[in-house]
C-alpha positions, -999 to 999 in steps of 0.1 A, spaced: -549 -107 458 -520 -89 467 -494 -106 455 -511 -114 425 -511 -75 420 -474 -71 429 -466 -101 400 -486 -81 372 -467 -51 383 -438 -67 385 -447 -82 354 -457 -49 335 -424 -31 345 -405 -59 328 -426 -56 297 -417 -21 301 -384 -23 307 -378 -48 274 -402 -26 253 -378 6 265 -347 -18 255 -362 -27 219 -371 5 211 -336 25 220 -312 0 215 -280 -8 226 -246 -24 213 -222 -48 233 -190 -52 228 -161 -35 225 -161 5 211 -130 13 191 -104 35 200 -71 43 182 -44 30 207 -23 59 222 13 54 205 41 77 216 45 104 195 84 121 192 85 158 182 114 143 161 125 112 144 165 113 148 178 120 185 202 154 186 235 148 167 266 168 169 269 186 134 296 169 114 327 185 98 312 194 63 334 186 32 346 217 16 331 247 -2 320 226 -31 293 206 0 270 235 -2 264 227 -43 250 194 -28 234 199 4 197 200 8 171 208 36 146 189 55 114 210 61 93 198 86 53 206 86 22 189 67 48 165 45 51 163 5 19 173 -16 4 140 -35 18 143 -64 53 140 -47 71 132 -77 67 166 -89 91 176 -68 119 166 -93 108 189 -119 106 165 -146 80 164 -173 88 127 -187 91 118 -153 57 127 -145 48 115 -180 58 79 -168 40 81 -131 10 89 -146 7 61 -174 18 33 -143 -9 43 -122 -33 43 -151 -22 8 -168 -5 -8 -136 -23 -40 -129 -18 -43 -95 -31 -8 -92 -61 -14 -109 -70 -53 -91 -64 -30 -57 -91 -4 -74 -119 -35 -79 -109 -49 -45 -124 -17 -32 -150 -16 -48 -157 -52 -37 -159 -39 -3 -180 -18 -11 -207 -37 -22 -199 -53 13 -209 -28 27 -239 -22 10 -246 -63 15 -244 -58 55 -262 -28 58 -297 -41 37 -304 -67 68 -311 -29 87 -346 -28 67 -375 -50 66 -368 -82 38 -396 -84 14 -403 -109 -8 -435 -117 -32 -450 -153 -38 -475 -162 -66 -480 -202 -68 -501 -225 -80 -503 -260 -68 -532 -292 -66 -534 -312 -35 -543 -344 -25 -553 -354 12 -545 -389 23 -575 -409 41 -556 -416 71 -549 -380 78 -590 -369 75 -604 -401 85 -641 -407 71 -641 -369 57 -633 -370 22 -620 -341 -4 -608 -349 -39 -579 -336 -53 -581 -298 -56 -561 -270 -77 -548 -238 -54 -536 -206 -61 -521 -177 -40 -503 -146 -44 -490 -128 -12 -460 -110 5 -434 -120 30 -422 -96 56 -390 -107 79 -373 -81 101 -345 -91 132 -347 -61 159 -307 -51 161 -315 -48 201 -276 -53 206 -261 -40 177 -256 -72 164 -261 -54 123 -242 -21 137 -214 -37 140 -215 -65 112 -215 -27 90 -189 -9 112 -167 -45 100 -176 -40 64 -170 -7 67 -136 -10 83 -124 -34 57 -133 -11 31 -114 15 46 -85 -10 45 -87 -20 11 -85 19 1 -56 22 23 -40 -9 5 -50 10 -30 -31 43 -18 0 23 -13 -4 7 -40 -1 39 -55 31 51 -36 49 22 -43 45 26 -80 48 58 -76 83 55 -63 95 22 -82 85 44 -113 113 72 -100 134 50 -87 138 26 -121 139 60 -138 168 73 -122 184 41 -120 179 44 -159 197 75 -163 221 67 -140 234 36 -158 230 54 -189 258 82 -175 283 54 -162 280 39 -195 289 74 -212 317 79 -186 332 42 -194 329 53 -233 350 83 -226 375 59 -203 380 31 -231 384 63 -255 415 78 -234 426 36 -229 429 36 -272 445 74 -270 470 59 -245 477 24 -267 480 48 -298 503 73 -274 525 46 -264 529 34 -303 541 68 -312 566 66 -281 577 30 -293 588 39 -326 607 69 -313 626 49 -289 617 68 -262 599 37 -240 599 0 -247 581 -27 -259 562 -38 -231 544 -4 -225 524 -16 -253 513 -45 -238 504 -25 -208 481 -3 -225 463 -26 -245 461 -48 -208 444 -18 -192 422 -12 -222 408 -47 -227 402 -48 -183 381 -13 -186 363 -29 -215 348 -55 -191 329 -29 -172 304 -26 -199 284 -51 -200 277 -56 -167 266 -21 -172 244 -30 -199 225 -59 -182 222 -33 -154 206 -8 -178 187 -37 -197 171 -52 -164 157 -20 -155 139 -7 -180 121 -42 -183 110 -38 -145 100 1 -156 78 -17 -188 64 -38 -163 54 -14 -137 37 6 -166 15 -28 -174 34 -37 -206 58 -63 -223 95 -54 -225 93 -61 -263 64 -44 -271 72 -7 -254 91 18 -266 118 29 -239 125 64 -222 161 74 -219 158 98 -189 189 117 -180 200 127 -144 206 162 -161 167 164 -167 161 157 -132 158 183 -105 173 173 -73 151 189 -48 169 214 -26 138 217 2 127 179 11 93 183 28 90 158 58 55 149 74 59 158 116 57 129 138 20 134 145 13 139 111 22 105 100 3 85 118 -25 100 96 -7 105 61 10 69 57 -10 41 39 5 16 59 -5 27 90 -40 40 83 -48 1 68 -32 -12 100 -60 11 120 -86 -2 97 -74 -38 105 -79 -24 139 -113 -5 134 -126 -42 121 -111 -65 145 -134 -42 171 -163 -48 155 -155 -83 145 -156 -84 182 -187 -70 188 -204 -95 166 -190 -122 185 -204 -106 219 -237 -100 199 -239 -136 188 -243 -143 229 -278 -125 231 -313 -137 222 -324 -131 184 -358 -120 178 -369 -120 148 -406 -103 137 -427 -121 100 -457 -115 90 -477 -123 57 -501 -110 36 -520 -127 7 -545 -138 -15 -558 -180 -18 -583 -195 -35 -592 -222 -63 -597 -204 -89 -575 -178 -100 -605 -153 -101 -610 -159 -65 -575 -140 -59 -594 -106 -63 -622 -115 -35 -616 -98 -3 -626 -131 17 -595 -148 0 -571 -126 22 -550 -147 49 -523 -132 67 -497 -134 98 -481 -120 124 -449 -140 142 -428 -132 169 -398 -153 173 -374 -152 200 -340 -176 197 -317 -179 221 -283 -201 225 -289 -231 251 -264 -252 248 -233 -251 219 -203 -266 243 -189 -235 247 -184 -223 210 -202 -185 209 -177 -184 240 -147 -199 229 -155 -176 193 -158 -143 216 -128 -147 233 -107 -152 196 -117 -126 187 -109 -104 219 -75 -123 212 -71 -110 177 -82 -71 187 -53 -71 208 -27 -87 182 -43 -61 156 -34 -34 185 2 -44 190 4 -46 154 -5 -10 151 20 1 169 47 -16 155 37 -5 122 38 28 133 69 26 151 90 10 118 72 39 100 93 62 125 124 42 113 124 42 82 120 85 82 148 83 107 170 61 81 161 83 53 169 115 67 202 101 82 211 88 45 201 122 31 221 139 53 250 118 45 245 119 9 255 155 1 291 150 22 303 115 -3 289 135 -32 309 165 -23 342 145 -16 334 126 -45 330 157 -66 363 169 -52 382 133 -54 370 136 -93 391 168 -99 422 160 -78 424 128 -105 419 151 -135 445 172 -128 472 141 -114 463 122 -150 469 154 -167 506 160 -153 511 122 -151 505 119 -191 528 153 -194 551 133 -174 550 105 -193 558 122 -226 586 142 -215 602 108 -206 605 115 -168 585 83 -158 571 57 -169 536 41 -183 522 28 -149 521 59 -132 497 73 -162 475 43 -156 470 43 -121 461 81 -123 437 67 -153 421 41 -127 417 67 -101 397 89 -125 378 61 -133 369 55 -99 364 91 -88 339 98 -118 321 60 -111 318 74 -73 305 105 -85 280 93 -109 268 63 -78 269 90 -50 244 112 -73 220 83 -76 221 75 -43 212 108 -38 183 106 -58 169 72 -44 174 83 -9 152 114 -20 124 93 -30 126 66 -1 122 97 22 92 113 3 81 76 -1 88 73 41 66 104 48 33 88 33 41 110 0 
């Protein structure tokens, strides 16, 4: 008697523990934690200041301001209505961005599908049939064929006592956040490409105008040499030399026109249009105001701004939830099902109280032998989780590297642009003096042509340095999260 009482009390305790577990619920599997990445206070190590170029350097110098980072519409820092219009048009019409938006909508529906498992699944049934039992089944009894009618509802609900549904919903939500981050990255990259192509178009057009001016100067040289030859002050060979220089400079134009066409075609594609069906804009560098103060996110805030970091974090969260799903699959599943309906041999009997039929079933399904599949799936999920954690840290390190590279480039751009401006000024002065010396008969044509080449290289070099400074500013703003 005592042992049976003890067994009864033990069974009662186990039943109470099981009921408490089912009512309170528990969650198995790993819990998401963002990896701790060493976050420096600065992107670059302190360096000794490099001697600045002459006073002209202050004209092109930019200041980076560490803080919250650039605002959402970062391209407005260039104060160009045309650039603002191009970027907004691209964000509205680019097909890649539209596809990313649809991917977000698809991921949202995936969350809704997973969340539906939290609630009982209720189905309605309405049917009719005709049936005849075989003689071998009924023995001596005989039932003639009969027609039956039935109507009712069935309810099924799986107890989420180990968090299988919760982990599945968490995984879907993480994948939705990943798609949102991918959409933000697509928009950021698109805005940067539009701005970059606009700068390239403006710079290339400026280089073409500079070469047009150079060709006019070459034609002027040919005219001056012919006049000097007619006056007998220079040999006829100088005419051939001047014409050769004109022909040589003319070969520089076709590559620039090709580069301009490629940039315009790329801009048209970014705006979701075919090049032949698009009215091309003609931005000018003078319409783009170079920001003197460039906002840069502090390293700790960059982790919450850059879309690629947020996407890697979302993938890590999804991998954590997937490991939880694989862990929950090791536990038994408890499902409650119930049916309530009316049955009868005639349609009118469906409304009789005596035609009511019901059932209530509690079922437990537990894995007994699967050849190690479930445990292998859990180990694979944990391996994927560790891989995502490493990838997240690498994405963060790469982001710090990109910001550091952009800061270093921007620091040197102002010096290069100032040096190119000074070189252009000196080349102009030399060209004027060489032309005067040539017209006075104190020197030959070769020094004039050499001075012309120096001026050409200096002018194109200044335009290239200006384009590089604009592009590096764009890269820094993008690397800072945009």
